PAMARMAR-730542 format. One record per residue: x, y, z of N, C-alpha, C, O in turn; residue number from 1; residue in three letters. Coordinates in steps of 0.2 Angstrom, whole numbers. Layout:
! PAMARMAR-730542
@n_xx=X; n_yy=Y; n_zz=Z; ca_xx=X; ca_yy=Y; ca_zz=Z; c_xx=X; c_yy=Y; c_zz=Z; o_xx=X; o_yy=Y; o_zz=Z; num=NUM; residuo=ALA;
...
//
This chain:
! PAMARMAR-730542
@n_xx=-138; n_yy=-124; n_zz=-55; ca_xx=-141; ca_yy=-122; ca_zz=-52; c_xx=-150; c_yy=-117; c_zz=-55; o_xx=-150; o_yy=-111; o_zz=-54; num=1; residuo=MET;
@n_xx=-155; n_yy=-121; n_zz=-58; ca_xx=-159; ca_yy=-118; ca_zz=-60; c_xx=-167; c_yy=-115; c_zz=-55; o_xx=-170; o_yy=-119; o_zz=-51; num=2; residuo=GLN;
@n_xx=-169; n_yy=-107; n_zz=-55; ca_xx=-171; ca_yy=-105; ca_zz=-49; c_xx=-178; c_yy=-104; c_zz=-54; o_xx=-177; o_yy=-103; o_zz=-60; num=3; residuo=PHE;
@n_xx=-182; n_yy=-104; n_zz=-52; ca_xx=-190; ca_yy=-101; ca_zz=-52; c_xx=-190; c_yy=-95; c_zz=-53; o_xx=-189; o_yy=-92; o_zz=-58; num=4; residuo=ASP;
@n_xx=-191; n_yy=-93; n_zz=-48; ca_xx=-191; ca_yy=-84; ca_zz=-45; c_xx=-183; c_yy=-82; c_zz=-45; o_xx=-178; o_yy=-86; o_zz=-45; num=5; residuo=SER;
@n_xx=-185; n_yy=-75; n_zz=-45; ca_xx=-181; ca_yy=-72; ca_zz=-41; c_xx=-181; c_yy=-73; c_zz=-33; o_xx=-175; o_yy=-72; o_zz=-31; num=6; residuo=PHE;
@n_xx=-184; n_yy=-74; n_zz=-30; ca_xx=-185; ca_yy=-73; ca_zz=-22; c_xx=-181; c_yy=-83; c_zz=-23; o_xx=-175; o_yy=-84; o_zz=-23; num=7; residuo=SER;
@n_xx=-184; n_yy=-86; n_zz=-24; ca_xx=-179; ca_yy=-92; ca_zz=-25; c_xx=-170; c_yy=-94; c_zz=-26; o_xx=-166; o_yy=-98; o_zz=-23; num=8; residuo=ASP;
@n_xx=-170; n_yy=-88; n_zz=-30; ca_xx=-162; ca_yy=-86; ca_zz=-31; c_xx=-160; c_yy=-81; c_zz=-26; o_xx=-154; o_yy=-81; o_zz=-25; num=9; residuo=PHE;
@n_xx=-163; n_yy=-77; n_zz=-23; ca_xx=-161; ca_yy=-74; ca_zz=-17; c_xx=-159; c_yy=-80; c_zz=-10; o_xx=-154; o_yy=-79; o_zz=-8; num=10; residuo=ILE;
@n_xx=-165; n_yy=-85; n_zz=-8; ca_xx=-166; ca_yy=-91; ca_zz=-4; c_xx=-160; c_yy=-92; c_zz=-5; o_xx=-156; o_yy=-90; o_zz=-1; num=11; residuo=ASN;
@n_xx=-158; n_yy=-96; n_zz=-11; ca_xx=-153; ca_yy=-100; ca_zz=-13; c_xx=-153; c_yy=-107; c_zz=-11; o_xx=-148; o_yy=-110; o_zz=-8; num=12; residuo=MET;
@n_xx=-160; n_yy=-109; n_zz=-11; ca_xx=-161; ca_yy=-116; ca_zz=-9; c_xx=-161; c_yy=-116; c_zz=-3; o_xx=-160; o_yy=-121; o_zz=-1; num=13; residuo=GLY;
@n_xx=-162; n_yy=-111; n_zz=4; ca_xx=-164; ca_yy=-113; ca_zz=10; c_xx=-153; c_yy=-112; c_zz=12; o_xx=-150; o_yy=-116; o_zz=16; num=14; residuo=GLY;
@n_xx=-151; n_yy=-108; n_zz=8; ca_xx=-144; ca_yy=-108; ca_zz=10; c_xx=-139; c_yy=-101; c_zz=9; o_xx=-133; o_yy=-100; o_zz=8; num=15; residuo=TYR;
@n_xx=-146; n_yy=-98; n_zz=11; ca_xx=-144; ca_yy=-90; ca_zz=8; c_xx=-137; c_yy=-87; c_zz=11; o_xx=-132; o_yy=-86; o_zz=8; num=16; residuo=ALA;
@n_xx=-139; n_yy=-86; n_zz=20; ca_xx=-137; ca_yy=-87; ca_zz=24; c_xx=-127; c_yy=-87; c_zz=23; o_xx=-123; o_yy=-83; o_zz=24; num=17; residuo=PHE;
@n_xx=-127; n_yy=-92; n_zz=21; ca_xx=-122; ca_yy=-96; ca_zz=20; c_xx=-118; c_yy=-91; c_zz=14; o_xx=-115; o_yy=-87; o_zz=15; num=18; residuo=TYR;
@n_xx=-120; n_yy=-93; n_zz=8; ca_xx=-119; ca_yy=-89; ca_zz=1; c_xx=-117; c_yy=-82; c_zz=0; o_xx=-111; o_yy=-80; o_zz=-2; num=19; residuo=VAL;
@n_xx=-123; n_yy=-78; n_zz=4; ca_xx=-122; ca_yy=-71; ca_zz=2; c_xx=-117; c_yy=-68; c_zz=10; o_xx=-117; o_yy=-61; o_zz=10; num=20; residuo=TRP;
@n_xx=-115; n_yy=-72; n_zz=16; ca_xx=-112; ca_yy=-70; ca_zz=20; c_xx=-104; c_yy=-72; c_zz=16; o_xx=-99; o_yy=-68; o_zz=16; num=21; residuo=PHE;
@n_xx=-103; n_yy=-76; n_zz=14; ca_xx=-97; ca_yy=-79; ca_zz=8; c_xx=-96; c_yy=-74; c_zz=4; o_xx=-91; o_yy=-72; o_zz=3; num=22; residuo=ALA;
@n_xx=-102; n_yy=-71; n_zz=1; ca_xx=-102; ca_yy=-66; ca_zz=-4; c_xx=-100; c_yy=-61; c_zz=-1; o_xx=-95; o_yy=-59; o_zz=-4; num=23; residuo=PHE;
@n_xx=-103; n_yy=-59; n_zz=5; ca_xx=-101; ca_yy=-51; ca_zz=8; c_xx=-94; c_yy=-52; c_zz=11; o_xx=-91; o_yy=-46; o_zz=11; num=24; residuo=GLY;
@n_xx=-91; n_yy=-56; n_zz=13; ca_xx=-85; ca_yy=-56; ca_zz=17; c_xx=-78; c_yy=-56; c_zz=12; o_xx=-72; o_yy=-54; o_zz=13; num=25; residuo=VAL;
@n_xx=-81; n_yy=-59; n_zz=6; ca_xx=-74; ca_yy=-58; ca_zz=0; c_xx=-76; c_yy=-51; c_zz=-2; o_xx=-71; o_yy=-47; o_zz=-3; num=26; residuo=SER;
@n_xx=-82; n_yy=-49; n_zz=-4; ca_xx=-82; ca_yy=-42; ca_zz=-6; c_xx=-75; c_yy=-39; c_zz=-3; o_xx=-70; o_yy=-37; o_zz=-5; num=27; residuo=GLY;
@n_xx=-77; n_yy=-39; n_zz=7; ca_xx=-74; ca_yy=-34; ca_zz=10; c_xx=-67; c_yy=-36; c_zz=11; o_xx=-63; o_yy=-33; o_zz=13; num=28; residuo=ALA;
@n_xx=-67; n_yy=-39; n_zz=9; ca_xx=-60; ca_yy=-43; ca_zz=10; c_xx=-54; c_yy=-38; c_zz=4; o_xx=-49; o_yy=-35; o_zz=4; num=29; residuo=LEU;
@n_xx=-59; n_yy=-40; n_zz=0; ca_xx=-57; ca_yy=-38; ca_zz=-8; c_xx=-56; c_yy=-31; c_zz=-8; o_xx=-52; o_yy=-29; o_zz=-12; num=30; residuo=LEU;
@n_xx=-58; n_yy=-26; n_zz=-4; ca_xx=-61; ca_yy=-17; ca_zz=-3; c_xx=-55; c_yy=-18; c_zz=1; o_xx=-50; o_yy=-15; o_zz=-2; num=31; residuo=VAL;
@n_xx=-54; n_yy=-21; n_zz=6; ca_xx=-49; ca_yy=-18; ca_zz=11; c_xx=-43; c_yy=-21; c_zz=9; o_xx=-38; o_yy=-20; o_zz=12; num=32; residuo=LEU;
@n_xx=-43; n_yy=-26; n_zz=3; ca_xx=-37; ca_yy=-28; ca_zz=2; c_xx=-33; c_yy=-22; c_zz=-4; o_xx=-27; o_yy=-20; o_zz=-3; num=33; residuo=LEU;
@n_xx=-37; n_yy=-19; n_zz=-9; ca_xx=-38; ca_yy=-13; ca_zz=-13; c_xx=-34; c_yy=-7; c_zz=-7; o_xx=-28; o_yy=-5; o_zz=-7; num=34; residuo=THR;
@n_xx=-38; n_yy=-4; n_zz=-3; ca_xx=-38; ca_yy=1; ca_zz=2; c_xx=-29; c_yy=2; c_zz=6; o_xx=-26; o_yy=6; o_zz=7; num=35; residuo=LEU;
@n_xx=-29; n_yy=-4; n_zz=7; ca_xx=-24; ca_yy=-7; ca_zz=11; c_xx=-17; c_yy=-3; c_zz=5; o_xx=-13; o_yy=2; o_zz=5; num=36; residuo=THR;
@n_xx=-18; n_yy=-10; n_zz=-1; ca_xx=-12; ca_yy=-10; ca_zz=-5; c_xx=-12; c_yy=-3; c_zz=-7; o_xx=-6; o_yy=-1; o_zz=-8; num=37; residuo=THR;
@n_xx=-17; n_yy=3; n_zz=-9; ca_xx=-17; ca_yy=10; ca_zz=-10; c_xx=-12; c_yy=14; c_zz=-6; o_xx=-8; o_yy=17; o_zz=-8; num=38; residuo=LYS;
@n_xx=-14; n_yy=13; n_zz=1; ca_xx=-9; ca_yy=17; ca_zz=6; c_xx=-2; c_yy=13; c_zz=8; o_xx=2; o_yy=16; o_zz=12; num=39; residuo=TYR;
@n_xx=-3; n_yy=8; n_zz=6; ca_xx=6; ca_yy=5; ca_zz=6; c_xx=9; c_yy=8; c_zz=1; o_xx=14; o_yy=11; o_zz=2; num=40; residuo=ASN;
@n_xx=7; n_yy=9; n_zz=-5; ca_xx=12; ca_yy=12; ca_zz=-10; c_xx=12; c_yy=20; c_zz=-9; o_xx=18; o_yy=23; o_zz=-10; num=41; residuo=HIS;
@n_xx=8; n_yy=23; n_zz=-6; ca_xx=8; ca_yy=28; ca_zz=-4; c_xx=15; c_yy=31; c_zz=-1; o_xx=18; o_yy=36; o_zz=-2; num=42; residuo=LYS;
@n_xx=14; n_yy=26; n_zz=5; ca_xx=20; ca_yy=28; ca_zz=10; c_xx=25; c_yy=26; c_zz=8; o_xx=29; o_yy=30; o_zz=9; num=43; residuo=LYS;
@n_xx=27; n_yy=19; n_zz=5; ca_xx=32; ca_yy=18; ca_zz=1; c_xx=35; c_yy=23; c_zz=-4; o_xx=41; o_yy=25; o_zz=-3; num=44; residuo=ILE;
@n_xx=31; n_yy=27; n_zz=-8; ca_xx=33; ca_yy=31; ca_zz=-12; c_xx=35; c_yy=38; c_zz=-6; o_xx=41; o_yy=40; o_zz=-7; num=45; residuo=LYS;
@n_xx=34; n_yy=38; n_zz=-4; ca_xx=35; ca_yy=44; ca_zz=2; c_xx=43; c_yy=42; c_zz=7; o_xx=49; o_yy=46; o_zz=8; num=46; residuo=ALA;
@n_xx=41; n_yy=37; n_zz=9; ca_xx=49; ca_yy=35; ca_zz=13; c_xx=54; c_yy=34; c_zz=5; o_xx=60; o_yy=37; o_zz=6; num=47; residuo=ASP;
@n_xx=54; n_yy=33; n_zz=2; ca_xx=58; ca_yy=33; ca_zz=-4; c_xx=59; c_yy=40; c_zz=-8; o_xx=65; o_yy=39; o_zz=-11; num=48; residuo=ILE;
@n_xx=58; n_yy=44; n_zz=-8; ca_xx=58; ca_yy=52; ca_zz=-6; c_xx=62; c_yy=55; c_zz=-3; o_xx=67; o_yy=59; o_zz=-5; num=49; residuo=ILE;
@n_xx=60; n_yy=50; n_zz=4; ca_xx=63; ca_yy=54; ca_zz=10; c_xx=70; c_yy=50; c_zz=10; o_xx=74; o_yy=54; o_zz=12; num=50; residuo=GLN;
@n_xx=73; n_yy=44; n_zz=8; ca_xx=78; ca_yy=42; ca_zz=7; c_xx=82; c_yy=46; c_zz=2; o_xx=88; o_yy=48; o_zz=3; num=51; residuo=GLN;
@n_xx=79; n_yy=47; n_zz=-1; ca_xx=84; ca_yy=50; ca_zz=-8; c_xx=87; c_yy=59; c_zz=-5; o_xx=93; o_yy=61; o_zz=-4; num=52; residuo=ILE;
@n_xx=80; n_yy=61; n_zz=-4; ca_xx=83; ca_yy=67; ca_zz=1; c_xx=89; c_yy=66; c_zz=4; o_xx=94; o_yy=69; o_zz=3; num=53; residuo=LYS;
@n_xx=86; n_yy=61; n_zz=9; ca_xx=93; ca_yy=59; ca_zz=15; c_xx=100; c_yy=61; c_zz=12; o_xx=104; o_yy=66; o_zz=12; num=54; residuo=ARG;
@n_xx=100; n_yy=55; n_zz=8; ca_xx=107; ca_yy=52; ca_zz=3; c_xx=111; c_yy=60; c_zz=-1; o_xx=117; o_yy=60; o_zz=-3; num=55; residuo=GLU;
@n_xx=106; n_yy=65; n_zz=-1; ca_xx=106; ca_yy=69; ca_zz=-6; c_xx=112; c_yy=74; c_zz=1; o_xx=118; o_yy=76; o_zz=0; num=56; residuo=GLN;
@n_xx=107; n_yy=74; n_zz=6; ca_xx=109; ca_yy=79; ca_zz=10; c_xx=116; c_yy=76; c_zz=14; o_xx=121; o_yy=80; o_zz=16; num=57; residuo=LYS;
@n_xx=116; n_yy=69; n_zz=15; ca_xx=124; ca_yy=66; ca_zz=16; c_xx=131; c_yy=65; c_zz=10; o_xx=136; o_yy=63; o_zz=11; num=58; residuo=LEU;
@n_xx=128; n_yy=67; n_zz=5; ca_xx=133; ca_yy=68; ca_zz=-2; c_xx=136; c_yy=74; c_zz=-1; o_xx=142; o_yy=74; o_zz=-1; num=59; residuo=LYS;
@n_xx=130; n_yy=79; n_zz=0; ca_xx=132; ca_yy=88; ca_zz=1; c_xx=137; c_yy=89; c_zz=8; o_xx=142; o_yy=93; o_zz=9; num=60; residuo=GLN;
@n_xx=134; n_yy=84; n_zz=14; ca_xx=141; ca_yy=85; ca_zz=19; c_xx=148; c_yy=83; c_zz=21; o_xx=152; o_yy=85; o_zz=25; num=61; residuo=ALA;
@n_xx=147; n_yy=77; n_zz=15; ca_xx=150; ca_yy=73; ca_zz=14; c_xx=157; c_yy=77; c_zz=11; o_xx=163; o_yy=77; o_zz=13; num=62; residuo=ALA;
@n_xx=154; n_yy=81; n_zz=6; ca_xx=159; ca_yy=85; ca_zz=0; c_xx=159; c_yy=90; c_zz=4; o_xx=165; o_yy=90; o_zz=6; num=63; residuo=LYS;
@n_xx=157; n_yy=94; n_zz=7; ca_xx=160; ca_yy=102; ca_zz=11; c_xx=165; c_yy=97; c_zz=17; o_xx=171; o_yy=99; o_zz=19; num=64; residuo=ILE;
@n_xx=162; n_yy=94; n_zz=19; ca_xx=168; ca_yy=91; ca_zz=26; c_xx=174; c_yy=89; c_zz=18; o_xx=180; o_yy=89; o_zz=20; num=65; residuo=HIS;
@n_xx=173; n_yy=87; n_zz=14; ca_xx=182; ca_yy=85; ca_zz=9; c_xx=183; c_yy=91; c_zz=9; o_xx=189; o_yy=92; o_zz=13; num=66; residuo=LYS;
@n_xx=181; n_yy=96; n_zz=7; ca_xx=182; ca_yy=102; ca_zz=6; c_xx=187; c_yy=105; c_zz=10; o_xx=193; o_yy=105; o_zz=9; num=67; residuo=GLN;
@n_xx=182; n_yy=107; n_zz=17; ca_xx=185; ca_yy=110; ca_zz=23; c_xx=193; c_yy=105; c_zz=24; o_xx=198; o_yy=108; o_zz=27; num=68; residuo=SER;
@n_xx=193; n_yy=98; n_zz=21; ca_xx=199; ca_yy=97; ca_zz=24; c_xx=205; c_yy=98; c_zz=20; o_xx=210; o_yy=99; o_zz=23; num=69; residuo=GLN;
@n_xx=204; n_yy=99; n_zz=14; ca_xx=207; ca_yy=99; ca_zz=9; c_xx=211; c_yy=108; c_zz=10; o_xx=217; o_yy=109; o_zz=11; num=70; residuo=GLU;
@n_xx=206; n_yy=112; n_zz=9; ca_xx=208; ca_yy=120; ca_zz=14; c_xx=212; c_yy=121; c_zz=21; o_xx=214; o_yy=126; o_zz=24; num=71; residuo=VAL;
@n_xx=211; n_yy=113; n_zz=23; ca_xx=214; ca_yy=115; ca_zz=30; c_xx=222; c_yy=113; c_zz=29; o_xx=226; o_yy=116; o_zz=32; num=72; residuo=ALA;
@n_xx=223; n_yy=107; n_zz=26; ca_xx=228; ca_yy=103; ca_zz=22; c_xx=235; c_yy=108; c_zz=19; o_xx=241; o_yy=108; o_zz=21; num=73; residuo=ASN;
@n_xx=230; n_yy=112; n_zz=15; ca_xx=236; ca_yy=118; ca_zz=11; c_xx=237; c_yy=123; c_zz=16; o_xx=243; o_yy=125; o_zz=16; num=74; residuo=GLU;
@n_xx=234; n_yy=124; n_zz=20; ca_xx=237; ca_yy=130; ca_zz=26; c_xx=240; c_yy=128; c_zz=31; o_xx=242; o_yy=132; o_zz=35; num=75; residuo=SER;
//
């Protein structure tokens, strides 16, 4: 579509509200998608770190428990 002036371009042949509304909604959704993706990425990384720490504590507790059973069995 060819426009004679910038104001004709902005007016979009009488469909400006629909065209610019669609652009605005699309832009807002893309920004929202980007922000939620970044937030979820940080949250998942924190959850993984917490899970690794929890597993290390469980392994350490199991090792201590095994050692205490070996000492109890020796006496």
